[in-house]
Backbone as XML, in Angstrom:
<?xml version="1.0"?>
<chain id="A" units="angstrom">
  <residue number="1" name="MET">
    <atom name="N" x="-7.985" y="-9.224" z="1.384"/>
    <atom name="CA" x="-8.059" y="-7.861" z="0.956"/>
    <atom name="C" x="-8.549" y="-7.836" z="-0.493"/>
  </residue>
  <residue number="2" name="TYR">
    <atom name="N" x="-9.519" y="-7.037" z="-0.773"/>
    <atom name="CA" x="-10.084" y="-6.963" z="-2.105"/>
    <atom name="C" x="-9.980" y="-5.547" z="-2.631"/>
  </residue>
  <residue number="3" name="LEU">
    <atom name="N" x="-10.070" y="-5.428" z="-3.916"/>
    <atom name="CA" x="-10.040" y="-4.130" z="-4.547"/>
    <atom name="C" x="-11.141" y="-3.253" z="-3.976"/>
  </residue>
  <residue number="4" name="GLY">
    <atom name="N" x="-10.770" y="-2.108" z="-3.447"/>
    <atom name="CA" x="-11.743" y="-1.164" z="-2.955"/>
    <atom name="C" x="-12.324" y="-1.468" z="-1.595"/>
  </residue>
  <residue number="5" name="GLN">
    <atom name="N" x="-11.712" y="-2.326" z="-0.826"/>
    <atom name="CA" x="-12.231" y="-2.658" z="0.499"/>
    <atom name="C" x="-12.058" y="-1.464" z="1.445"/>
  </residue>
  <residue number="6" name="ARG">
    <atom name="N" x="-13.016" y="-1.264" z="2.333"/>
    <atom name="CA" x="-12.946" y="-0.178" z="3.311"/>
    <atom name="C" x="-12.856" y="-0.800" z="4.699"/>
  </residue>
  <residue number="7" name="LEU">
    <atom name="N" x="-11.852" y="-0.395" z="5.469"/>
    <atom name="CA" x="-11.612" y="-0.942" z="6.791"/>
    <atom name="C" x="-11.649" y="0.171" z="7.829"/>
  </residue>
  <residue number="8" name="VAL">
    <atom name="N" x="-11.958" y="-0.186" z="9.056"/>
    <atom name="CA" x="-11.863" y="0.760" z="10.160"/>
    <atom name="C" x="-10.762" y="0.258" z="11.078"/>
  </residue>
  <residue number="9" name="THR">
    <atom name="N" x="-9.725" y="1.067" z="11.228"/>
    <atom name="CA" x="-8.591" y="0.686" z="12.060"/>
    <atom name="C" x="-8.282" y="1.805" z="13.032"/>
  </residue>
  <residue number="10" name="GLU">
    <atom name="N" x="-8.160" y="1.461" z="14.272"/>
    <atom name="CA" x="-7.821" y="2.418" z="15.326"/>
    <atom name="C" x="-8.670" y="3.680" z="15.241"/>
  </residue>
  <residue number="11" name="GLY">
    <atom name="N" x="-9.959" y="3.504" z="15.014"/>
    <atom name="CA" x="-10.869" y="4.633" z="15.030"/>
    <atom name="C" x="-10.909" y="5.462" z="13.765"/>
  </residue>
  <residue number="12" name="ARG">
    <atom name="N" x="-10.202" y="5.044" z="12.727"/>
    <atom name="CA" x="-10.257" y="5.804" z="11.477"/>
    <atom name="C" x="-10.565" y="4.870" z="10.318"/>
  </residue>
  <residue number="13" name="ALA">
    <atom name="N" x="-11.353" y="5.360" z="9.387"/>
    <atom name="CA" x="-11.715" y="4.558" z="8.224"/>
    <atom name="C" x="-10.623" y="4.676" z="7.175"/>
  </residue>
  <residue number="14" name="VAL">
    <atom name="N" x="-10.296" y="3.551" z="6.565"/>
    <atom name="CA" x="-9.260" y="3.507" z="5.547"/>
    <atom name="C" x="-9.800" y="2.713" z="4.362"/>
  </residue>
  <residue number="15" name="SER">
    <atom name="N" x="-9.700" y="3.278" z="3.174"/>
    <atom name="CA" x="-10.045" y="2.534" z="1.966"/>
    <atom name="C" x="-8.771" y="1.910" z="1.426"/>
  </residue>
  <residue number="16" name="VAL">
    <atom name="N" x="-8.871" y="0.665" z="0.966"/>
    <atom name="CA" x="-7.698" y="-0.072" z="0.503"/>
    <atom name="C" x="-7.920" y="-0.521" z="-0.937"/>
  </residue>
  <residue number="17" name="VAL">
    <atom name="N" x="-6.915" y="-0.266" z="-1.772"/>
    <atom name="CA" x="-6.935" y="-0.738" z="-3.149"/>
    <atom name="C" x="-5.684" y="-1.565" z="-3.368"/>
  </residue>
  <residue number="18" name="VAL">
    <atom name="N" x="-5.871" y="-2.799" z="-3.819"/>
    <atom name="CA" x="-4.755" y="-3.655" z="-4.196"/>
    <atom name="C" x="-4.755" y="-3.699" z="-5.718"/>
  </residue>
  <residue number="19" name="GLU">
    <atom name="N" x="-3.747" y="-3.085" z="-6.311"/>
    <atom name="CA" x="-3.695" y="-3.027" z="-7.765"/>
    <atom name="C" x="-3.392" y="-4.414" z="-8.346"/>
  </residue>
  <residue number="20" name="PRO">
    <atom name="N" x="-3.827" y="-4.658" z="-9.572"/>
    <atom name="CA" x="-3.599" y="-5.959" z="-10.192"/>
    <atom name="C" x="-2.122" y="-6.379" z="-10.181"/>
  </residue>
  <residue number="21" name="SER">
    <atom name="N" x="-1.216" y="-5.426" z="-10.350"/>
    <atom name="CA" x="0.209" y="-5.769" z="-10.357"/>
    <atom name="C" x="0.632" y="-6.385" z="-9.028"/>
  </residue>
  <residue number="22" name="ALA">
    <atom name="N" x="0.071" y="-5.897" z="-7.924"/>
    <atom name="CA" x="0.395" y="-6.443" z="-6.605"/>
    <atom name="C" x="-0.270" y="-7.793" z="-6.392"/>
  </residue>
  <residue number="23" name="ARG">
    <atom name="N" x="-1.512" y="-7.945" z="-6.846"/>
    <atom name="CA" x="-2.209" y="-9.226" z="-6.696"/>
    <atom name="C" x="-1.510" y="-10.334" z="-7.463"/>
  </residue>
  <residue number="24" name="GLU">
    <atom name="N" x="-0.892" y="-9.979" z="-8.596"/>
    <atom name="CA" x="-0.202" y="-10.978" z="-9.415"/>
    <atom name="C" x="1.147" y="-11.391" z="-8.824"/>
  </residue>
  <residue number="25" name="MET">
    <atom name="N" x="1.806" y="-10.485" z="-8.116"/>
    <atom name="CA" x="3.176" y="-10.732" z="-7.650"/>
    <atom name="C" x="3.280" y="-11.219" z="-6.207"/>
  </residue>
  <residue number="26" name="PHE">
    <atom name="N" x="2.246" y="-10.972" z="-5.386"/>
    <atom name="CA" x="2.336" y="-11.263" z="-3.961"/>
    <atom name="C" x="1.172" y="-12.127" z="-3.507"/>
  </residue>
  <residue number="27" name="THR">
    <atom name="N" x="1.430" y="-12.940" z="-2.475"/>
    <atom name="CA" x="0.378" y="-13.773" z="-1.909"/>
    <atom name="C" x="-0.524" y="-12.902" z="-1.033"/>
  </residue>
  <residue number="28" name="PRO">
    <atom name="N" x="-1.739" y="-13.347" z="-0.772"/>
    <atom name="CA" x="-2.606" y="-12.599" z="0.146"/>
    <atom name="C" x="-1.942" y="-12.402" z="1.513"/>
  </residue>
  <residue number="29" name="ARG">
    <atom name="N" x="-1.194" y="-13.389" z="1.977"/>
    <atom name="CA" x="-0.511" y="-13.282" z="3.264"/>
    <atom name="C" x="0.537" y="-12.167" z="3.245"/>
  </residue>
  <residue number="30" name="GLU">
    <atom name="N" x="1.279" y="-12.052" z="2.152"/>
    <atom name="CA" x="2.287" y="-10.995" z="2.022"/>
    <atom name="C" x="1.635" y="-9.619" z="1.958"/>
  </residue>
  <residue number="31" name="LEU">
    <atom name="N" x="0.549" y="-9.514" z="1.214"/>
    <atom name="CA" x="-0.166" y="-8.232" z="1.117"/>
    <atom name="C" x="-0.706" y="-7.810" z="2.475"/>
  </residue>
  <residue number="32" name="ALA">
    <atom name="N" x="-1.301" y="-8.761" z="3.192"/>
    <atom name="CA" x="-1.858" y="-8.459" z="4.512"/>
    <atom name="C" x="-0.762" y="-8.062" z="5.498"/>
  </residue>
  <residue number="33" name="ALA">
    <atom name="N" x="0.380" y="-8.746" z="5.448"/>
    <atom name="CA" x="1.482" y="-8.440" z="6.363"/>
    <atom name="C" x="2.024" y="-7.038" z="6.113"/>
  </residue>
  <residue number="34" name="ALA">
    <atom name="N" x="2.190" y="-6.667" z="4.853"/>
    <atom name="CA" x="2.684" y="-5.330" z="4.528"/>
    <atom name="C" x="1.688" y="-4.259" z="4.950"/>
  </residue>
  <residue number="35" name="PHE">
    <atom name="N" x="0.405" y="-4.501" z="4.686"/>
    <atom name="CA" x="-0.628" y="-3.532" z="5.066"/>
    <atom name="C" x="-0.663" y="-3.352" z="6.583"/>
  </residue>
  <residue number="36" name="LYS">
    <atom name="N" x="-0.602" y="-4.457" z="7.319"/>
    <atom name="CA" x="-0.619" y="-4.399" z="8.781"/>
    <atom name="C" x="0.588" y="-3.618" z="9.300"/>
  </residue>
  <residue number="37" name="GLU">
    <atom name="N" x="1.759" y="-3.905" z="8.756"/>
    <atom name="CA" x="2.966" y="-3.193" z="9.197"/>
    <atom name="C" x="2.882" y="-1.708" z="8.862"/>
  </residue>
  <residue number="38" name="PHE">
    <atom name="N" x="2.325" y="-1.381" z="7.702"/>
    <atom name="CA" x="2.163" y="0.019" z="7.304"/>
    <atom name="C" x="1.289" y="0.759" z="8.315"/>
  </residue>
  <residue number="39" name="LEU">
    <atom name="N" x="0.197" y="0.124" z="8.737"/>
    <atom name="CA" x="-0.699" y="0.764" z="9.705"/>
    <atom name="C" x="-0.070" y="0.850" z="11.095"/>
  </residue>
  <residue number="40" name="GLU">
    <atom name="N" x="0.632" y="-0.198" z="11.504"/>
    <atom name="CA" x="1.190" y="-0.236" z="12.863"/>
    <atom name="C" x="2.437" y="0.627" z="13.015"/>
  </residue>
  <residue number="41" name="ARG">
    <atom name="N" x="3.326" y="0.591" z="12.051"/>
    <atom name="CA" x="4.607" y="1.304" z="12.173"/>
    <atom name="C" x="4.640" y="2.646" z="11.475"/>
  </residue>
  <residue number="42" name="GLY">
    <atom name="N" x="3.671" y="2.862" z="10.617"/>
    <atom name="CA" x="3.664" y="4.115" z="9.871"/>
    <atom name="C" x="4.531" y="4.027" z="8.631"/>
  </residue>
  <residue number="43" name="ALA">
    <atom name="N" x="4.550" y="5.110" z="7.900"/>
    <atom name="CA" x="5.261" y="5.156" z="6.632"/>
    <atom name="C" x="6.754" y="5.407" z="6.828"/>
  </residue>
  <residue number="44" name="GLN">
    <atom name="N" x="7.536" y="4.945" z="5.877"/>
    <atom name="CA" x="8.975" y="5.192" z="5.871"/>
    <atom name="C" x="9.282" y="6.542" z="5.247"/>
  </residue>
  <residue number="45" name="TYR">
    <atom name="N" x="8.420" y="7.010" z="4.373"/>
    <atom name="CA" x="8.647" y="8.251" z="3.642"/>
    <atom name="C" x="7.405" y="9.125" z="3.718"/>
  </residue>
  <residue number="46" name="LEU">
    <atom name="N" x="7.628" y="10.449" z="3.743"/>
    <atom name="CA" x="6.531" y="11.409" z="3.752"/>
    <atom name="C" x="6.884" y="12.535" z="2.808"/>
  </residue>
  <residue number="47" name="ASP">
    <atom name="N" x="6.000" y="12.810" z="1.867"/>
    <atom name="CA" x="6.175" y="13.946" z="0.975"/>
    <atom name="C" x="5.478" y="15.133" z="1.628"/>
  </residue>
  <residue number="48" name="ALA">
    <atom name="N" x="6.253" y="16.080" z="2.093"/>
    <atom name="CA" x="5.704" y="17.220" z="2.836"/>
    <atom name="C" x="4.765" y="18.066" z="1.978"/>
  </residue>
  <residue number="49" name="GLU">
    <atom name="N" x="5.017" y="18.123" z="0.683"/>
    <atom name="CA" x="4.200" y="18.958" z="-0.193"/>
    <atom name="C" x="2.821" y="18.352" z="-0.446"/>
  </residue>
  <residue number="50" name="THR">
    <atom name="N" x="2.785" y="17.041" z="-0.714"/>
    <atom name="CA" x="1.510" y="16.396" z="-1.051"/>
    <atom name="C" x="0.864" y="15.694" z="0.136"/>
  </residue>
  <residue number="51" name="GLY">
    <atom name="N" x="1.659" y="15.370" z="1.154"/>
    <atom name="CA" x="1.147" y="14.637" z="2.306"/>
    <atom name="C" x="1.064" y="13.139" z="2.083"/>
  </residue>
  <residue number="52" name="ILE">
    <atom name="N" x="1.542" y="12.668" z="0.933"/>
    <atom name="CA" x="1.521" y="11.229" z="0.651"/>
    <atom name="C" x="2.557" y="10.535" z="1.522"/>
  </residue>
  <residue number="53" name="ARG">
    <atom name="N" x="2.115" y="9.474" z="2.187"/>
    <atom name="CA" x="2.999" y="8.653" z="3.024"/>
    <atom name="C" x="3.228" y="7.342" z="2.285"/>
  </residue>
  <residue number="54" name="ALA">
    <atom name="N" x="4.469" y="6.836" z="2.322"/>
    <atom name="CA" x="4.764" y="5.617" z="1.564"/>
    <atom name="C" x="5.794" y="4.754" z="2.272"/>
  </residue>
  <residue number="55" name="SER">
    <atom name="N" x="5.740" y="3.467" z="1.962"/>
    <atom name="CA" x="6.719" y="2.493" z="2.449"/>
    <atom name="C" x="6.958" y="1.465" z="1.357"/>
  </residue>
  <residue number="56" name="ALA">
    <atom name="N" x="8.149" y="0.873" z="1.391"/>
    <atom name="CA" x="8.491" y="-0.206" z="0.470"/>
    <atom name="C" x="8.788" y="-1.450" z="1.297"/>
  </residue>
  <residue number="57" name="TYR">
    <atom name="N" x="8.276" y="-2.579" z="0.857"/>
    <atom name="CA" x="8.470" y="-3.847" z="1.554"/>
    <atom name="C" x="9.078" y="-4.845" z="0.585"/>
  </residue>
  <residue number="58" name="ARG">
    <atom name="N" x="10.130" y="-5.505" z="1.027"/>
    <atom name="CA" x="10.828" y="-6.474" z="0.176"/>
    <atom name="C" x="10.441" y="-7.886" z="0.591"/>
  </residue>
  <residue number="59" name="PHE">
    <atom name="N" x="10.056" y="-8.674" z="-0.398"/>
    <atom name="CA" x="9.772" y="-10.096" z="-0.222"/>
    <atom name="C" x="10.673" y="-10.824" z="-1.213"/>
  </residue>
  <residue number="60" name="GLY">
    <atom name="N" x="11.825" y="-11.292" z="-0.734"/>
    <atom name="CA" x="12.809" y="-11.876" z="-1.638"/>
    <atom name="C" x="13.322" y="-10.800" z="-2.566"/>
  </residue>
  <residue number="61" name="GLU">
    <atom name="N" x="13.156" y="-11.020" z="-3.866"/>
    <atom name="CA" x="13.606" y="-10.034" z="-4.858"/>
    <atom name="C" x="12.474" y="-9.105" z="-5.290"/>
  </residue>
  <residue number="62" name="ARG">
    <atom name="N" x="11.281" y="-9.339" z="-4.781"/>
    <atom name="CA" x="10.116" y="-8.535" z="-5.156"/>
    <atom name="C" x="9.929" y="-7.386" z="-4.179"/>
  </residue>
  <residue number="63" name="VAL">
    <atom name="N" x="9.459" y="-6.251" z="-4.687"/>
    <atom name="CA" x="9.227" y="-5.072" z="-3.853"/>
    <atom name="C" x="7.764" y="-4.663" z="-3.966"/>
  </residue>
  <residue number="64" name="LEU">
    <atom name="N" x="7.139" y="-4.473" z="-2.817"/>
    <atom name="CA" x="5.754" y="-4.007" z="-2.751"/>
    <atom name="C" x="5.768" y="-2.576" z="-2.240"/>
  </residue>
  <residue number="65" name="LEU">
    <atom name="N" x="5.096" y="-1.689" z="-2.947"/>
    <atom name="CA" x="4.976" y="-0.303" z="-2.508"/>
    <atom name="C" x="3.595" y="-0.100" z="-1.898"/>
  </residue>
  <residue number="66" name="VAL">
    <atom name="N" x="3.569" y="0.550" z="-0.755"/>
    <atom name="CA" x="2.314" y="0.872" z="-0.084"/>
    <atom name="C" x="2.324" y="2.369" z="0.166"/>
  </residue>
  <residue number="67" name="TYR">
    <atom name="N" x="1.263" y="3.049" z="-0.269"/>
    <atom name="CA" x="1.197" y="4.489" z="-0.013"/>
    <atom name="C" x="-0.219" y="4.896" z="0.366"/>
  </residue>
  <residue number="68" name="GLU">
    <atom name="N" x="-0.287" y="6.009" z="1.079"/>
    <atom name="CA" x="-1.581" y="6.530" z="1.523"/>
    <atom name="C" x="-1.720" y="7.976" z="1.079"/>
  </residue>
  <residue number="69" name="GLU">
    <atom name="N" x="-2.830" y="8.263" z="0.440"/>
    <atom name="CA" x="-3.125" y="9.627" z="0.032"/>
    <atom name="C" x="-3.692" y="10.376" z="1.229"/>
  </residue>
  <residue number="70" name="ALA">
    <atom name="N" x="-3.141" y="11.523" z="1.527"/>
    <atom name="CA" x="-3.468" y="12.257" z="2.741"/>
    <atom name="C" x="-4.938" y="12.683" z="2.822"/>
  </residue>
  <residue number="71" name="GLU">
    <atom name="N" x="-5.465" y="13.225" z="1.763"/>
    <atom name="CA" x="-6.817" y="13.787" z="1.809"/>
    <atom name="C" x="-7.913" y="12.736" z="1.867"/>
  </residue>
  <residue number="72" name="THR">
    <atom name="N" x="-7.672" y="11.594" z="1.250"/>
    <atom name="CA" x="-8.734" y="10.588" z="1.132"/>
    <atom name="C" x="-8.546" y="9.387" z="2.051"/>
  </residue>
  <residue number="73" name="SER">
    <atom name="N" x="-7.382" y="9.249" z="2.671"/>
    <atom name="CA" x="-7.033" y="8.069" z="3.477"/>
    <atom name="C" x="-7.102" y="6.793" z="2.640"/>
  </residue>
  <residue number="74" name="LEU">
    <atom name="N" x="-6.873" y="6.917" z="1.340"/>
    <atom name="CA" x="-6.845" y="5.772" z="0.446"/>
    <atom name="C" x="-5.460" y="5.153" z="0.511"/>
  </residue>
  <residue number="75" name="VAL">
    <atom name="N" x="-5.399" y="3.862" z="0.856"/>
    <atom name="CA" x="-4.134" y="3.128" z="0.904"/>
    <atom name="C" x="-4.069" y="2.235" z="-0.330"/>
  </residue>
  <residue number="76" name="VAL">
    <atom name="N" x="-2.961" y="2.356" z="-1.071"/>
    <atom name="CA" x="-2.779" y="1.605" z="-2.308"/>
    <atom name="C" x="-1.582" y="0.682" z="-2.159"/>
  </residue>
  <residue number="77" name="LEU">
    <atom name="N" x="-1.769" y="-0.591" z="-2.512"/>
    <atom name="CA" x="-0.684" y="-1.564" z="-2.551"/>
    <atom name="C" x="-0.411" y="-1.851" z="-4.014"/>
  </residue>
  <residue number="78" name="THR">
    <atom name="N" x="0.833" y="-1.662" z="-4.435"/>
    <atom name="CA" x="1.164" y="-1.816" z="-5.842"/>
    <atom name="C" x="2.557" y="-2.386" z="-6.012"/>
  </residue>
  <residue number="79" name="HIS">
    <atom name="N" x="2.807" y="-2.965" z="-7.158"/>
    <atom name="CA" x="4.125" y="-3.434" z="-7.538"/>
    <atom name="C" x="4.636" y="-2.474" z="-8.608"/>
  </residue>
  <residue number="80" name="PRO">
    <atom name="N" x="5.918" y="-2.075" z="-8.552"/>
    <atom name="CA" x="6.420" y="-1.080" z="-9.507"/>
    <atom name="C" x="6.176" y="-1.426" z="-10.977"/>
  </residue>
  <residue number="81" name="SER">
    <atom name="N" x="6.057" y="-2.698" z="-11.323"/>
    <atom name="CA" x="5.837" y="-3.068" z="-12.719"/>
    <atom name="C" x="4.475" y="-2.622" z="-13.220"/>
  </residue>
  <residue number="82" name="GLY">
    <atom name="N" x="3.568" y="-2.286" z="-12.302"/>
    <atom name="CA" x="2.222" y="-1.924" z="-12.702"/>
    <atom name="C" x="2.037" y="-0.443" z="-12.956"/>
  </residue>
  <residue number="83" name="GLY">
    <atom name="N" x="3.077" y="0.356" z="-12.762"/>
    <atom name="CA" x="2.936" y="1.800" z="-12.879"/>
    <atom name="C" x="3.137" y="2.306" z="-14.287"/>
  </residue>
  <residue number="84" name="PRO">
    <atom name="N" x="2.832" y="3.582" z="-14.491"/>
    <atom name="CA" x="2.940" y="4.175" z="-15.825"/>
    <atom name="C" x="4.390" y="4.337" z="-16.280"/>
  </residue>
  <residue number="85" name="TYR">
    <atom name="N" x="5.356" y="4.213" z="-15.385"/>
    <atom name="CA" x="6.758" y="4.412" z="-15.731"/>
    <atom name="C" x="7.498" y="3.096" z="-15.914"/>
  </residue>
  <residue number="86" name="SER">
    <atom name="N" x="6.793" y="2.000" z="-16.000"/>
    <atom name="CA" x="7.400" y="0.680" z="-16.166"/>
    <atom name="C" x="7.906" y="0.517" z="-17.597"/>
  </residue>
  <residue number="87" name="PRO">
    <atom name="N" x="8.976" y="-0.240" z="-17.759"/>
    <atom name="CA" x="9.467" y="-0.487" z="-19.132"/>
    <atom name="C" x="8.500" y="-1.357" z="-19.900"/>
  </residue>
</chain>
């Protein structure tokens, strides 16, 4: 999975962004497994107002967040340390 890769899954196109924080904390195998599970099982959380769907995946003590923006079908894999609210 590369930054900005576009995939076609189950008849729909999905753009995928793996943020640097996720690339630094997780192996390619872990990123692929989380992405696959997100597509197959769907999101754990849905924000009714924005339509953003999200899931959290735990690998040991590390947490990977995966979310999809409703309007663009952009799927982002990120680690919480990479966000604007990190200490």
